[in-house]
PLY file of the C-alpha trace (Angstrom):
ply
format ascii 1.0
element vertex 86
property float x
property float y
property float z
element edge 85
property int vertex1
property int vertex2
end_header
0.09 0.23 0.00
1.54 3.42 -0.98
1.55 6.06 1.61
-0.47 8.89 1.11
-0.14 12.08 3.07
-3.52 12.97 3.36
-4.76 9.65 4.90
-4.50 9.54 8.56
-7.11 6.88 9.59
-7.98 3.48 7.83
-11.43 2.20 8.71
-11.89 -1.72 8.32
-15.52 -3.00 8.14
-14.49 -6.92 8.11
-17.06 -9.36 7.31
-17.38 -13.17 8.13
-14.09 -14.63 9.48
-12.36 -11.52 8.66
-13.55 -10.18 11.87
-11.00 -12.46 13.72
-8.03 -10.90 11.83
-6.31 -8.14 13.58
-5.81 -5.64 10.71
-2.45 -4.42 12.22
-0.85 -7.51 11.01
-1.49 -6.91 7.52
1.92 -7.22 5.80
2.68 -5.48 2.57
5.98 -7.41 1.94
8.22 -4.66 3.68
6.20 -3.67 6.62
3.23 -4.60 8.80
0.27 -2.21 8.69
0.75 -1.37 12.74
4.26 0.16 11.83
2.89 2.60 9.23
1.71 6.15 10.01
-2.04 5.46 10.13
-4.59 5.13 12.69
-6.68 1.90 12.59
-10.18 1.69 13.11
-12.39 -1.33 13.18
-16.15 -0.93 12.71
-18.46 -4.08 13.34
-20.64 -2.91 10.54
-21.11 0.12 7.79
-24.41 2.15 8.18
-25.60 4.64 5.68
-27.98 7.02 6.76
-29.52 10.38 5.98
-29.62 12.66 8.72
-32.85 14.16 9.04
-33.85 17.25 11.31
-35.75 16.66 14.48
-39.28 16.93 13.85
-40.35 18.34 17.16
-38.59 20.85 19.42
-36.04 19.01 21.81
-36.25 19.54 25.64
-33.17 19.11 27.96
-32.91 19.10 31.53
-29.49 20.22 32.75
-27.98 20.52 36.13
-25.02 21.00 37.98
-23.37 21.20 41.43
-22.74 25.18 42.30
-21.84 24.31 45.91
-19.29 21.77 47.27
-21.08 18.35 48.43
-20.04 15.64 50.12
-21.77 12.24 49.29
-20.92 9.08 51.06
-17.66 10.52 52.17
-16.48 11.52 48.88
-16.13 15.54 48.28
-17.28 16.85 44.93
-16.06 20.82 44.59
-18.33 23.19 42.71
-18.25 23.35 39.10
-16.75 26.68 38.16
-18.45 28.95 35.59
-21.61 26.47 36.07
-24.10 28.98 34.77
-22.08 29.75 31.51
-21.66 26.01 30.97
-25.58 25.02 31.40
0 1
1 2
2 3
3 4
4 5
5 6
6 7
7 8
8 9
9 10
10 11
11 12
12 13
13 14
14 15
15 16
16 17
17 18
18 19
19 20
20 21
21 22
22 23
23 24
24 25
25 26
26 27
27 28
28 29
29 30
30 31
31 32
32 33
33 34
34 35
35 36
36 37
37 38
38 39
39 40
40 41
41 42
42 43
43 44
44 45
45 46
46 47
47 48
48 49
49 50
50 51
51 52
52 53
53 54
54 55
55 56
56 57
57 58
58 59
59 60
60 61
61 62
62 63
63 64
64 65
65 66
66 67
67 68
68 69
69 70
70 71
71 72
72 73
73 74
74 75
75 76
76 77
77 78
78 79
79 80
80 81
81 82
82 83
83 84
84 85
């Protein structure tokens, strides 16, 4: 496999028995794939979908700790800038 400077990550979606093969051990005659400068990702399946905008308004309940708390002997400090984070 020729190195391409624009490619950083190789994603494999193996099927059948290929799922048992660690992709990093693929060998091109000179180097193992794991030795090359690529990140290797393995996905269990390839799913293509068209993202759609939500059809209704989403509602979120967000909260945070604005005062230091002790719960079951563990101390939790207040979250700095809580109002801005929420």
